[in-house]
N, C-alpha and C positions, 0 to 999 in steps of 0.2 A: 520319497513317498512310494509306498507299495502300489503296484498297479491295481486298478479296479477290476475285480473278478466279474466276468460277464454273468448276467442273471441266468443264462442257459448255456450249458456246455455245448459248443458248436461241433457239428460234424464237419466233414470236409467242405471247403468253400464252395458255395453255389448249389450244394445238394439240398434236396427237400426231404422233410420227414414229418411225422404226425406229432402234434402237440397233445397236451393232456385232454383236450376236447376233441381229439381225433380230427383236427383240421390241418390240412397240409400247410407247411411253412417253408420259407427259404431263409438262408442265413445271410445276413449282411454285416459288414464291418465298418467301424469308424474309429476315431482316435481313442475312444473310451473302451472299445472292445467289440465283441460279436453279439448280435441279437437275432432272435427269430422274428421274422416278419410274415404275416399271412401271405401265402403263395399267390393268391389272386389279387392282392393289393397293388395298385400302381404306385403308391407312396412307398418310402423306404425307411431306413433306420433313423435318419435325422428326424423325419416326421414322427416316427414312433416315439422317440425320446421327447419331442416337443409336446406330443399328446399327454405324456406322463407328467411332464414338468409344468404344464400350463392348463390345468383343469379349472379355469377361472370364470369365464362368462357363460360357457355353454353355447356360445355363438362361434361358428367356424368361419374361416375365410370363404368356404364353399357356400355359405349363406349370403354372400355378397357377390352376386353375379358380375357386377361392374368391375370389381377388383380382380376376380379370377380371369375375366376376359382381358382386362388390362395387362395382367401378368403374361398371358399368352401372347398378346401383341408385342410386348417388350421382348420376350424370348424369340419370337419370330423375326422381329427387326434385327436382333443380335445375330441370329443364324444367317439371315440374308446378308448382313454386313460381313460376317466372318467368311462366308462362302465367296462373296465378291472380292474380298481381300486375300483369298487363297489360303485361309486358315482352316477351313472346314471342307472336307471332300464331298463330292456329289451325292454319294449314297447316304451318308449320315445327315447331310443337310436336308435332303428330300424327306427323310423319315421324320426329322425334327420339325420341319415346316408343316408336314401333314398333321402331326400330333398337335401342333399349336393351332392349326386351323380347326381341328375337331373341338378343342377346348373352347375356342372363340365361338363356335357354333352351338355351345351348350353341353357338350359331352364331358363326362368325367368330373363334373363339378362336385359330385359326392365324394371324390377322392381328395379334395382339398379340406382336410380334416383338422388342421391346426387351429387352436383357439385364436380369435382376433386379438385378445389381450395376451401379450407375450413379452418376455425379455429378449434381448439380443438385437434390438434395433430393426427387427423384421427379418432376421436371418432365417428363422424357421418358416416364415411364409415363402421366402425365396427358395429355400431348399425343398419345400413341399411341391412347389411348381417345377423345380428342376427334376425331382424324382418322378413325378407323374408324367412329365413330358418325355423323360428319358425312357421310362419303362413302356410307355405307349409306342415310342419310336422303335424300341427293340422288338415289340410285338409286331409292328408293321414290317420289320425286316425279317420276320420269321424266327426270331430268337426269343429265349426265355427272359421273363422279367428278372432283373437282378444280374444280368450278364454284362456287368459294367466294364469288364475288360475290353468289350467291343465298343460300347457307347456309354459314356459316364455322365452322371448328372452334373458334376463339377467341370470336368475337363472338356466336355462338348456342349452341353446345354447352357452352362454358365460361362462359356468361353468369352474372354475379354470383358467380363462383368464382375461386379461386386454387389452384394446386397445393398451397399450404400448408394449405388446409383440406380439399381433395378427397382428397389422397393419404393423410394420416394417418387420415381417416375411413374410407376404403376399406380400409386396412390393418387397422384395428381390427375391422371387420366380417368380413374374411377370416379373421383370427386367431381371432375368436370362433367362427366356424363350424368351423375346423380343430380348435380345442380341444374343442368339443362332440363331434366325431368321436373324438378321443383319449379323452375321458371314457367314451364307449361301449365302446371297446376295453379300457380299464382295468376296466370292469365285467365284461366277458367273462373276463378273466384272473383277477380276484378270484373270480368264480364257479368257475373251474377249481380254484383253490387251496382254496376252501371245500369243494368236492366231494371232493377228496383228503383234506382234514382229516376229513371224515365217514368216508370209506373206511378211513382209517388210525387211527381213534380208539382202537382197542384194541391197536395194535401198539407194544409196549414197546421202548424204546431208551435209550441213554445220552445225556444232554445233555452239552455240553462248554462250558467257558470257557477261553479262551486256548489252544484246541486240546488241552486236557487233560480227562480224564474228570471230570465234575462230579457230577450226580445224575440219577436216572432221570426220564424223561418219556415221552410217547407221540409217535410220528411224526405223529399227528393234531394234537397241540398244535403241533408244529414247522410243519406246513403251514398250520394255522389262523393262525399269526402272520403269514404272508405275505399271507393274505387281509385281515387287519386292517390291515396296513401299506398295502396298496393302497386300502382303504376310506378311511383317513385322508388319503391323498394325493389321492383324488378330491374330498374335501371342501375341502382347501386349494386345489386347482386351480379348483374352482368359485368359491371366494371371489376368487381372483386375476383370473379372467377377467371377473368382474362389474365390475371397475374399468374395463374397456375400453368399457363402454356409454356413458361420457361422451365426447361428440364435440365438435369445433369447427367443424362445417360452418356456413358463413356468416361465419366469422372473416375470410376472404380473406387478404390478404398477411401481416399480423402480428397479427391479432386485433382490429383496430379497425373491421372490417366495411366498409372502404373499397370503394366500387363495388357494394356489396350494398344493395338498397333497404330502407327502413324496414319492419320486420315480416318480413323474409326468414328470419331465423334460426329462430324457432319454427315457422314453416310448413314450412320445408325439413326440419327435424328430424322433424316430425309425418309428413310424406310418407315419409321414409326409414324411419322406424319401421314404418309400415304396409307398405311394400314388403318389408322384410326379416323382419318378424315379431319383431323384437328390441325390448326395452324401452330404446330409446336416449333419451338426455337431452342437451340442450345444456349445455356447461360454464358454470358461473356466471361465470367470468372467461375470456373467449376469448383474451386476450393471454397469460395464463398457460398456457392449454391448448395454444396453438400452439407453444410452445417446450418444454413439459415432457414428458419421456418416462418419467415415473415409473411409469405403469401397465405399460409394456412391461418395465421392469426388474423390477417385482414379478412379472409372469407368467414372465419368464425365470428368475428365482430359484426359482420354484415348479417349473418344468420341470426345473431342475437337481436339486431335491429328489427329484422322481419318478425321474430318471435315477440318482441315487445309490442310492435304495432298490432299484430293479429290478436295478441292477448288483450290489448286495450279495446279493440273492436268487439271482441267477445264479451268483455265486461259491459260494454254499452248495450249489446243485444240482450244480455240477461237483465240489466236494469230496466230497459225500455219495455221488456215483456213481463216485468214483475207483476205479481198479483195472483189471479186476475181481478180480484176485488179490492184488496188492500195495498196494491202497488201502483205503479205508473200505468200499466196496461195500455200503453200506446200502440204496441204492435203485438201480433200473435205469431209465435214460432210454431212450426209444424209439430204436431203431437206424434212422436215416433215410438214412444213406449210408455207404459204405466210408470208413474213416478214414485209410488210408495207401496210398501207391503202392509201398511196399517191405515193409511188415509185414502179412502176411496175417492176416485175422481181426480187425484192430484197428478199433474203432469209437470215434469221438471225440464229445464233447459239443458238437457244432457249433451247435446252436440257442442254448444259453446263451452260447456264445462270440460269436455275431453280435449278440446282444442287449447283451452287455457292450460291444461296440464302438460300438453306437448310444449307449449311455450315456456313453462317453468323449466322443463327438462333441458331444452335447448339453451336457455340462459345459463343454467348450471354447467352445461357442457362447454360453454365458452370459457368459463373459469378453468376447466380442466385443460383445454387447449392452450390457454394463456400460460398456465403453470408449466405444462409439458414443454412448450417452446422455450420458455425462460430457463428451464433446467438443462438445456443442452450444454455440453462441455467441449471446449476445444474444437476439434475438426468434425464432430458428428453429434447429432442429437439422437440419443438412444431411445427416446420416448415417442417416436413417430407412430408406433402402433396404437397408442391411446388417442393420438391426434386423428389418425385415420378412422378409428372406431367412432369417435365423438362426431366428426364431421359427417361420416356416412349415416349414422343413426339420426343425426339432426336433420340432414337434408331429406332422408326418407320419411321420417315422421312428420315433418312440416308438409311435405308433399301430400301424404295421405290425409293429414288434417285439413289442408286447404280444399281438397276434393270433397271430403265428407261435409265440411262446412257449407260448401256451395250446393251440393246435391241434396243433402239431408236437412238443410236449415234455410239458407238464404233464399233459394229459389222458391220456397213455399211460404215466405213471410207475407202476412197481410196486415193492413193498417186499420185501426179503429178510428175512422175518419170523423165521425160525429163527436166522439169524446175529445179528440184532438182539437177540433174547432171550438168546442165549448170551453176547453181549458184556455185557449187564447182569448176568447171573449170575456172570460171571468178573471183573467190574470191581471194583476196591477202592472205587469211588465208591458202590457199593451199601451200604457200611457206614454212610454218612451217614444213609440212611433207617432203619437199625437203631439208630442212636445213642440216640434217645429210649427204646428198650426195653432196651438192654443197658448203657447208660452210656458216657460219653466214654472212660474209661480202657480198658474192655474193648474198645470199638470200635477204639481205637488199636492195641491189641495184635493184634487180628484183622487189621487193615489191614496192619500190618508183616509178619505171617506170610504173608498172602496175596501180598503183593508179593515177598517173598523166595522163596517156594516155588512160586508160580504156581497154587496151589490156590484154589478158589472161596470167596468169603466165606460163602455159605450153608452150605457143607460144614463150614467151620471153626466156625461158630456152633453147629451141631448137635453136632459132635465135642466141643466144650467144654461142652456142656450149657447154653448161655446162654439158649436159648429152646426150648420144646417144638415138635415138627415142625408141629403143626396151626396154632400161632400164627405160625410163620415162613411157612408157606404163605399164610396170610391177609395177612400184611404184604407178601408179594411179589406180590400181585395187581396187575396193571397199573394199575387205577384208584386203588389205594392209593399205589403208588409214584409215580404222576404227580400225586398230591394231588387227584384227582378224586372220591375217596370218603373218608369218615372213617377214621381209623386204628382198627384192631381193639383 
């Protein structure tokens, strides 16, 4: 095969010249040939090619601060380990460590320009990090960017590493941090529902099954259920994210630790745990850990569970607030914007609607993660970039949705108490609560007449002399009807 001709004829190696736009460039070389890279860029030729090859999502790894900072942590842990084991000299180590610390502090994130959707199992992400850190380290040492003869992205920054252990380790750290942020948002929303449950604890209403009147309950019980659901999902999510603390750093290409020195694995893990503050552990079997995406699947499934639950809650909020005249109209959602360009006065449940849409997307992303994990072949899964992207987007959007739902909707919900009470008193479902006192046969007759005439159950019970008024009043107390207090 004929060699690929470089897109730009190179001058002497390392020289700078002006391109067509009169911008200074530097020449870099890889196995395909030479290319001109902007002279002020911290990224290099591999990143340049990745930009050209993967114009897919328009979202760069620099748009994911957790991932960029995780990559810097991994590179710093590797540098610390290589220096400790005598593979990296003091001068280069100090420069690489300082560059990593700067990236962790939020610097140079705009230099992480590769699209999150990429082929190569994350190689372009790893090389973007290697090049940025190498060029910043060179700058720290007073040398020109691209002076790789002195400090090289592969030979020094990527020393004792492979994309196949760096990338999944960084992804796990990033997703752990993102999930912790989501857990915090879920706690906020849980607290909002719990506060409403207390506020509405004495507000009587009809419960429903299959959209038909069932038996009385309180609005506080209804909202308390949502708080419990979120609490359960927080526990499940905490369990799922714990699985990500097992890493394969030091496994190198396929898990055999090729090109990593003896003792590298435990030392690198120890340094990374110290840098991140996370209880990271090296996988028992690094070959298995390098190809297995089971922990990502587990987390994705749990995120789907969260999405399903929050979607159901938002369905309820929209239904309970429907109307305000021709719907249930049991609760009022805060009016946050005008609802129509043609219907004056219309206000829509836009906050639950947007949260529903986030839930739909997360559920769909779980399918993506499932298929990507299943598509792995032999000793590596090449599709971890889309797994990373899906989990990152899912956790972030769920987090924002939870906070918006709490602050822009749940905290401002009010109840239409008189309407709710009237619905209980007029519903034939009330007769179920009276069944233990008047008997099933009498209760059935009362229910039939109430349904046929539209009269209230309590009215008919008194008219038929089935219960004395004082006992009926006691039975119809909200606490009794909601089974929160003993029957009189």
